[in-house]
PLY file of the C-alpha trace (Angstrom):
ply
format ascii 1.0
element vertex 322
property float x
property float y
property float z
element edge 321
property int vertex1
property int vertex2
end_header
-15.86 -15.34 -13.18
-13.12 -17.20 -11.32
-12.44 -17.61 -7.64
-9.46 -15.46 -6.76
-7.53 -16.21 -3.60
-6.13 -12.76 -2.99
-2.67 -12.52 -1.47
-2.17 -8.78 -2.01
-4.27 -7.80 0.99
-2.51 -7.70 4.34
-4.08 -6.44 7.55
-2.12 -3.93 9.66
0.55 -5.91 11.54
-0.92 -5.15 14.94
-4.31 -6.59 13.95
-3.00 -10.09 14.42
-6.17 -12.20 14.00
-9.73 -12.20 12.73
-11.18 -11.09 16.04
-9.04 -7.97 16.26
-9.63 -7.27 12.56
-13.40 -7.44 13.21
-13.65 -5.68 16.57
-11.15 -2.83 16.25
-12.76 -1.07 13.24
-16.22 -1.65 14.70
-15.25 0.14 17.89
-12.65 2.68 16.85
-12.69 3.43 13.12
-13.97 6.94 12.39
-14.93 8.07 8.89
-15.03 11.76 7.99
-18.26 11.70 6.02
-21.66 13.32 6.38
-24.94 12.62 4.60
-26.82 15.58 3.13
-30.27 14.72 4.40
-32.58 11.98 5.63
-35.74 10.94 3.83
-38.49 8.70 5.17
-39.83 6.15 2.71
-43.34 4.93 3.49
-43.79 1.26 2.66
-46.82 -0.48 1.19
-47.61 -2.37 4.40
-47.78 0.80 6.51
-44.26 0.68 7.90
-41.30 2.87 6.94
-37.55 2.90 6.37
-35.25 5.91 6.68
-32.86 6.79 3.86
-29.68 8.80 4.35
-28.53 10.56 1.19
-25.45 12.25 -0.19
-26.59 13.69 -3.51
-23.89 15.77 -5.17
-24.44 15.31 -8.89
-27.79 13.87 -9.91
-27.02 14.67 -13.55
-24.61 11.75 -13.56
-27.53 9.48 -12.60
-25.15 7.15 -10.73
-26.02 5.87 -7.26
-24.53 3.40 -4.81
-27.05 1.91 -2.37
-25.38 0.52 0.75
-27.08 -1.95 3.09
-25.82 -2.46 6.63
-25.50 -5.70 8.58
-27.57 -7.18 11.40
-28.37 -4.49 13.97
-26.25 -2.00 12.08
-27.34 1.28 10.53
-26.34 3.81 7.89
-23.83 5.39 10.25
-21.66 2.31 10.70
-18.05 2.80 9.64
-18.26 0.30 6.79
-21.31 2.07 5.32
-19.94 5.61 5.59
-16.51 4.48 4.41
-18.02 2.93 1.30
-20.21 5.98 0.71
-17.22 8.30 1.04
-15.06 6.51 -1.50
-17.90 6.32 -4.04
-18.71 10.01 -3.56
-15.06 10.81 -4.23
-15.50 9.01 -7.58
-18.47 11.20 -8.53
-21.30 8.93 -7.38
-24.30 9.79 -5.25
-24.63 7.60 -2.17
-27.57 6.22 -0.22
-27.17 4.45 3.09
-30.55 3.11 4.09
-31.68 1.76 7.44
-33.63 -1.45 7.78
-36.84 -1.35 9.81
-36.11 -0.37 13.44
-32.47 0.51 12.70
-32.62 4.28 12.16
-32.96 5.20 15.82
-36.75 5.02 15.86
-38.84 1.85 16.35
-40.69 0.66 13.29
-44.46 0.63 13.42
-45.29 -3.02 12.83
-44.68 -6.10 14.92
-42.28 -7.59 12.37
-38.63 -6.60 11.95
-36.22 -7.21 9.06
-34.26 -10.37 8.27
-31.96 -12.13 5.79
-34.78 -13.66 3.79
-36.78 -10.56 2.80
-35.39 -8.16 0.19
-38.71 -6.42 -0.47
-37.76 -3.28 1.46
-34.56 -2.99 -0.58
-36.66 -3.41 -3.73
-38.82 -0.51 -2.59
-35.73 1.62 -1.91
-34.33 0.94 -5.37
-37.64 1.67 -7.09
-37.98 4.89 -5.15
-34.50 5.99 -6.23
-35.37 5.29 -9.87
-38.88 6.75 -9.88
-38.17 9.84 -7.79
-34.64 10.77 -8.81
-34.14 9.10 -12.19
-31.02 7.09 -11.42
-29.94 4.97 -14.36
-26.78 3.29 -12.99
-27.18 1.72 -9.58
-24.65 -0.37 -7.71
-25.65 -2.33 -4.62
-23.16 -2.83 -1.81
-24.09 -4.98 1.17
-22.21 -5.98 4.30
-22.91 -9.25 6.12
-26.73 -9.46 6.33
-26.91 -6.49 3.98
-24.91 -8.54 1.51
-27.44 -11.33 1.85
-30.24 -8.88 1.02
-28.39 -7.36 -1.93
-27.60 -10.77 -3.42
-31.12 -12.03 -2.71
-32.57 -9.07 -4.59
-30.74 -9.98 -7.80
-30.94 -13.77 -7.36
-34.49 -14.38 -6.13
-36.29 -13.03 -9.20
-33.46 -12.37 -11.67
-35.79 -11.58 -14.57
-37.46 -8.82 -12.54
-34.32 -6.92 -11.57
-34.37 -3.35 -12.87
-32.01 -2.68 -15.75
-30.69 0.22 -13.69
-29.07 -2.21 -11.24
-25.70 -2.88 -12.87
-23.50 -4.60 -10.28
-23.48 -5.95 -6.73
-20.70 -6.10 -4.16
-21.17 -8.34 -1.12
-18.71 -8.17 1.78
-18.47 -10.73 4.60
-21.72 -12.36 3.53
-22.96 -15.41 5.52
-24.31 -17.20 2.46
-25.29 -20.24 4.56
-27.11 -19.02 7.67
-27.04 -22.29 9.59
-23.30 -22.63 9.02
-22.83 -19.06 10.22
-24.90 -19.70 13.34
-22.77 -22.76 14.04
-19.60 -20.70 13.62
-20.89 -18.06 16.01
-21.79 -20.79 18.51
-18.13 -21.61 19.00
-16.90 -20.62 22.49
-14.49 -18.00 21.19
-17.29 -16.13 19.42
-19.65 -15.62 22.35
-18.80 -11.90 22.50
-20.51 -11.32 19.16
-23.63 -13.29 20.05
-24.01 -11.49 23.38
-23.74 -8.11 21.68
-26.38 -8.98 19.07
-28.76 -10.45 21.63
-28.40 -7.38 23.86
-29.29 -5.01 21.04
-32.14 -7.19 19.78
-33.44 -7.59 23.31
-34.06 -3.87 23.65
-36.25 -3.98 20.56
-38.11 -7.06 21.76
-38.76 -5.35 25.07
-40.13 -2.25 23.33
-42.37 -4.32 21.08
-43.63 -6.38 24.01
-45.06 -3.18 25.46
-46.81 -2.13 22.26
-47.89 -5.63 21.24
-48.36 -7.28 24.63
-50.85 -9.82 23.28
-48.52 -10.96 20.47
-44.96 -10.90 21.80
-43.39 -11.36 25.22
-40.08 -10.27 26.70
-40.47 -12.56 29.71
-37.49 -14.86 30.10
-35.48 -13.12 27.40
-32.36 -13.20 29.57
-32.35 -17.00 29.33
-31.74 -16.85 25.57
-28.08 -17.69 24.96
-27.74 -18.19 21.21
-29.25 -17.37 17.83
-31.12 -20.65 17.50
-33.06 -19.91 20.68
-33.72 -16.31 19.59
-34.77 -17.28 16.07
-37.01 -20.07 17.33
-38.82 -17.72 19.68
-38.93 -14.52 17.62
-37.53 -14.42 14.08
-39.32 -17.51 12.77
-42.85 -16.92 14.13
-42.79 -13.17 13.45
-41.84 -13.65 9.80
-43.70 -16.77 8.69
-41.18 -19.55 9.28
-41.87 -22.81 11.07
-38.81 -22.62 13.32
-35.20 -21.47 13.34
-33.98 -24.26 11.05
-36.72 -23.51 8.53
-35.64 -19.88 8.63
-31.97 -20.75 8.07
-32.78 -22.95 5.08
-35.23 -20.64 3.37
-33.53 -17.34 4.19
-30.02 -18.38 3.16
-28.92 -16.71 -0.05
-26.60 -19.56 -1.08
-29.18 -21.43 -3.23
-29.93 -18.22 -5.15
-26.36 -17.43 -6.18
-26.34 -19.63 -9.31
-29.35 -17.69 -10.64
-27.74 -14.25 -10.58
-27.47 -12.67 -14.02
-25.48 -9.48 -13.36
-21.84 -9.06 -12.25
-21.19 -9.70 -8.56
-18.05 -9.22 -6.50
-18.08 -11.32 -3.34
-15.32 -10.55 -0.81
-14.93 -12.96 2.12
-12.10 -13.31 4.61
-11.06 -16.84 5.52
-10.45 -15.75 9.12
-13.92 -14.21 9.51
-15.27 -15.47 12.88
-18.83 -15.24 11.52
-18.19 -17.56 8.58
-17.33 -21.22 8.18
-16.22 -22.81 4.91
-19.84 -23.54 3.97
-20.53 -19.80 3.99
-17.93 -19.06 1.32
-19.24 -18.81 -2.25
-16.94 -21.41 -3.81
-19.65 -23.43 -5.58
-21.48 -20.43 -6.97
-18.29 -18.87 -8.35
-17.41 -22.18 -10.00
-20.68 -22.48 -11.89
-21.89 -18.89 -12.35
-19.62 -16.76 -14.56
-21.26 -13.61 -13.18
-19.78 -14.11 -9.72
-16.23 -13.11 -8.88
-15.29 -14.53 -5.49
-12.28 -13.05 -3.74
-11.11 -14.74 -0.56
-8.50 -13.10 1.61
-6.46 -14.72 4.35
-7.16 -11.79 6.66
-9.83 -9.13 7.06
-12.12 -10.46 9.78
-15.80 -9.56 9.57
-16.43 -6.28 7.72
-12.92 -5.15 8.64
-10.32 -5.19 5.84
-8.43 -2.18 7.19
-5.25 -1.06 5.43
-2.16 0.34 7.07
-1.41 3.99 6.33
-4.85 4.94 4.97
-8.39 5.53 6.18
-9.78 3.44 3.31
-10.29 -0.33 3.41
-9.43 -3.04 0.95
-13.15 -3.74 0.41
-13.82 -0.10 -0.42
-11.00 0.09 -2.94
-12.01 -3.17 -4.59
-15.63 -2.03 -4.82
-14.83 1.18 -6.72
-12.38 -0.71 -8.93
-15.08 -3.28 -9.74
-17.47 -0.59 -10.99
-14.97 1.83 -12.51
-16.30 1.47 -16.05
-19.86 2.48 -15.14
0 1
1 2
2 3
3 4
4 5
5 6
6 7
7 8
8 9
9 10
10 11
11 12
12 13
13 14
14 15
15 16
16 17
17 18
18 19
19 20
20 21
21 22
22 23
23 24
24 25
25 26
26 27
27 28
28 29
29 30
30 31
31 32
32 33
33 34
34 35
35 36
36 37
37 38
38 39
39 40
40 41
41 42
42 43
43 44
44 45
45 46
46 47
47 48
48 49
49 50
50 51
51 52
52 53
53 54
54 55
55 56
56 57
57 58
58 59
59 60
60 61
61 62
62 63
63 64
64 65
65 66
66 67
67 68
68 69
69 70
70 71
71 72
72 73
73 74
74 75
75 76
76 77
77 78
78 79
79 80
80 81
81 82
82 83
83 84
84 85
85 86
86 87
87 88
88 89
89 90
90 91
91 92
92 93
93 94
94 95
95 96
96 97
97 98
98 99
99 100
100 101
101 102
102 103
103 104
104 105
105 106
106 107
107 108
108 109
109 110
110 111
111 112
112 113
113 114
114 115
115 116
116 117
117 118
118 119
119 120
120 121
121 122
122 123
123 124
124 125
125 126
126 127
127 128
128 129
129 130
130 131
131 132
132 133
133 134
134 135
135 136
136 137
137 138
138 139
139 140
140 141
141 142
142 143
143 144
144 145
145 146
146 147
147 148
148 149
149 150
150 151
151 152
152 153
153 154
154 155
155 156
156 157
157 158
158 159
159 160
160 161
161 162
162 163
163 164
164 165
165 166
166 167
167 168
168 169
169 170
170 171
171 172
172 173
173 174
174 175
175 176
176 177
177 178
178 179
179 180
180 181
181 182
182 183
183 184
184 185
185 186
186 187
187 188
188 189
189 190
190 191
191 192
192 193
193 194
194 195
195 196
196 197
197 198
198 199
199 200
200 201
201 202
202 203
203 204
204 205
205 206
206 207
207 208
208 209
209 210
210 211
211 212
212 213
213 214
214 215
215 216
216 217
217 218
218 219
219 220
220 221
221 222
222 223
223 224
224 225
225 226
226 227
227 228
228 229
229 230
230 231
231 232
232 233
233 234
234 235
235 236
236 237
237 238
238 239
239 240
240 241
241 242
242 243
243 244
244 245
245 246
246 247
247 248
248 249
249 250
250 251
251 252
252 253
253 254
254 255
255 256
256 257
257 258
258 259
259 260
260 261
261 262
262 263
263 264
264 265
265 266
266 267
267 268
268 269
269 270
270 271
271 272
272 273
273 274
274 275
275 276
276 277
277 278
278 279
279 280
280 281
281 282
282 283
283 284
284 285
285 286
286 287
287 288
288 289
289 290
290 291
291 292
292 293
293 294
294 295
295 296
296 297
297 298
298 299
299 300
300 301
301 302
302 303
303 304
304 305
305 306
306 307
307 308
308 309
309 310
310 311
311 312
312 313
313 314
314 315
315 316
316 317
317 318
318 319
319 320
320 321
């Protein structure tokens, strides 16, 4: 599929740059949507993830599975907004929470990260085996987009035939390039917020696993490289932060994807540099439709005069024939 530089999307006039387009919806957007129930999925390694469902018409056997971003959860506005618009089109919706993100600490020492889509694989298989879904669409935001794309690109021959399409929004396809972008002085607000939220989890784990992880000196960590060197890499089998960024980046997997993908990325996204945009993959893989917008920020894409976003409308349009 081609790369489309979209000029039809315009952010509300008062959201004048990528920072406002990222921060305002994160803080103030409210979505009138409720899940039906929560289900706990026990994982093979003894941990768990919590699944939030809206199941209105299982006979249709159509399900959208939505994956949140780093330190997000199923209640984030971009997840519930996407769930709401799919439900309005007759789909069931599942917003799942990565380990430690559902409001309850996970059991094991490890967390979740960009380079491991196994929990998402378990969620998909559970949806198929337990509820019989035959048409599944994956939608992922930021890190959740990395996981969704990794799932269909890492082992493309093993992807269930039930998984029909993938939509990735604001995906940092190149992790090191994204870390560099976030290291710019104007982006420190995002890094501080992430480190604060992650720090609470590190502190909790340091109490339960005192002989394996320490919170001492955490306040001296100022950027993702320092955090990933100290925690992400050793906890998840990487040599160091740079090894993690290389091996966990989804960019090398994009050419291998064999099902239709819509990748939406804003050129003013403060989390992304040019290296994060999927230009090369869209040029060589006919399964990938890349849409770049001049505005939108990070997981923003709000529209004036409506509670829906451009990303939500494009997602349902992309899967309308299923």
